[in-house]
N, C-alpha and C positions, 0 to 999 in steps of 0.2 A: 629134614634136608631137601627131600623132593616132595612136591605136592602133585599127585597124579589125578588126572581127570580125563574123561574121554569127550571129545568134541563131536557133536553131530551137526553142528552148524553154529554160526555166530548169533548170539542174542544181543540186540542192541537196546540200550536203555533210552526211555523217553524223558527221563528227568532232566531238568534244566541245571546246568552247571553254574556254580558261583564264579566270579572272576578269580578267586583264589584257587579253585579246583581246576581251572582250565589246563594248567600244565600237567597235573595228575591224570586228567581224563585223556589228554592227548597221548601221554605215554602209555596209558592203559589201552586205548584204541589201537595204537600202533603195535603194541604187544599182542593184541587179539588178532590183528591182521597178519602179523608175523607168524603167530601160532597156527593160524589157518593155512598159511603157505606150507609150513612144515607138515601139517596134517595132510594136505593134498599130496605132497611129496612122498610121504611114507605110506599113504593108502588110507582110505576111509575107515577101515576096520582096526587100525592100529590105535593104541593108547599112547597119547602124547602128553608128556609132563614138562613143565618149565623147570629147568635145573637151577635150583636156588643155592647150591653149594658155594658159589663164588660169582662175582661180577667182573666182567672184562670189558673195558671201554670199547665201545663200537661193535660189540658182538652180543648176540642173544643166544643163550644156550638151552637146549632141550634134550630130553631123552625120550625114546620111544620103544614100545614093545609091539611087535607085529601081531596081527590077529592070530588067535589060536589055530585057525585053519591054514594060515600062511606060514607058520613057523613050527619047528620041531622042538618039543619040550624035553627037558632032561627027565631022567627016570623018576624024579620026585616032583615033577611038574613046576619047577622053577622056570618062569618064562625068560627068554633072552631079552636084553636091553641094550640099546645102542645110543650113542650121542649124536647129535646133529647141532650145527650152529649156522647162524646167518650173520654175515658181515654186513653191517649197515651201509658201508661205503659203496659196495657194488651189489648188494642184495643177493649174494651167492649162498646157496645151501651147500654145506660141506659136511661130510661124515668121514669116519675112519682116519687114516693117516692124514689126509688133507685137512680134516677138521682139527686134529691135534696140532698140525703145523701152523694153521691160521691162528690158533689160540696162542701158541709160542711166539709167532711173529707179532701178535698184538702186545707182547711185552710180559707174558707170564713167565716168571723166573723162580718163584718160590718152589722148592722141592716137593712140599706137600701138595701144593695146587697142581703141579705137573703130574704127580702121582695120581691125584683124583681125576684129572683130565684123561690120563692113560687109561684108567679104569672105565671111564665113560666112553671113550672112543675106540679102544683097542680090545676090550673085554666084552663078553656078552652077559656076564653076571658077576656079582661080588660087591663087597663094600670095603672101603678103606679101613685098615686096622690102625686106629688112632694111637694105640698104646706103644707103637714102634715108629720112631721117626725115620722118614726116608733119608738115605745118604748116598753120596756119589762114590763110585769106585771106578776110577778111570772115566771112560766115556759112558758108563752105565749108571743109571739111577736105580737103586735097589729100594724097593718098597714092599710092604706087606699088606695083604688083603684077606678077607674071609669069604669063603664061598657062601652063596646064598641058598645052598641046599640044606638038607637036614643035618648033614655032618658038620657044617659051619667050620670046616677045616681051614687052618691058617696056611696061606700060600705065600710064597716068596716070588717076586717078579723082578726081572732084570730088563729095564727099558734101555735099549741102545739108542742114545741121543742122536747118532748119526743116521740111522736108518729108520727110526721110530718103529722098531719091532720089539716084541716082548717075548722073553723066555720065562717059563714058569716052572716052579718045582714046589712040591708039598713040603711043609715044615714038619719034621717028625715030632 
């Protein structure tokens, strides 16, 4: 789902591109530059990952983990993770509720994708529980996720679509 790597700088290739590869290389170079912007925004010591869980037209999705010295880890050393996106139209870097709202504004409407984005932008750890489909209950999107700690406890989340806030409760 995610491929993590730490950037210490950009490595530029000196290989010549064939005419068929020009579009691929341009996209790859643009993504490298975009990734470098996110890297500068979150800090040089952070681990930045391209979020490959979904594609949203006009948006690049990333996740990052702050450096160990800049973040407080949980008792089992699970590092926090947050989402970041860049809108290509105005090259804005957005995180948290603003990032989730930008993704929704870009047309994301599938409940599972919204739940995955909520995990990326509003939680600091956890992974989507694929065995239980998200469902709407009034203005709330209810989805399930598993903690990334040693307990792997199943959690239930209630995303308020009006305020983009999440209430969480453990599943017994």
